[in-house]
C-alpha angles and dihedrals in degrees: 000000000000117000137179121228111241099178131035118250129190123196110262097206124048093200107033127197115269120190136193122207108279097019110152114241139202109213128216134173128335118245112256094192095050109027113209096050127099131191109244138175123210109230091206097054104018090229118136137195147123117311130177111263088228088065092064122085131171118244119176088346091304126110112241136172112268090206142352115296141180125202092199114141128206125241105221140168130206109280095031113133118224135180110227109222100175139354125214128174098331097324132099124217097213144169128225121218087257089064096250112139131200148119128293132167112273091225090064094069139056129204112271109245112260093224091057091049090053090048091052089061094053135065118246091259092050090048092051091049092048091051092047090049091051091050091050090050092050091047091052090048093050092047093049092047091053091047092052093046090048093052090047090054092051094050 
């Protein structure tokens, strides 16, 4: 899904947590602002950060990463366009046009209008023709509706 950034966001952590499948974790507190996230430290790298609780599984009574994960956040400004790849517990994993991926709060973006997305796929001439065609269709519909209503009134 394409979305437009409505509020600026700057990455909170300069060196975010990165996990491989099976990495052993040390768990801390749960996030009260964004339920579903837990503070974790990777035993292998020593890096810590917020991870989705669903990422953590118990193996031999130790918490480990169920899959690879990155805690990287996006730096965005209002008007930036992102492609939302996944959404977890109030955060979007998204990609900028430049190809950079990372997390940003879901409440910092709005769905990109469908009409604008269609227009992006067309040239200006195709867009003008599509708009003219839609106006012709609406005009025909309005004319036929008035004709039907007029004949109903005469009956």
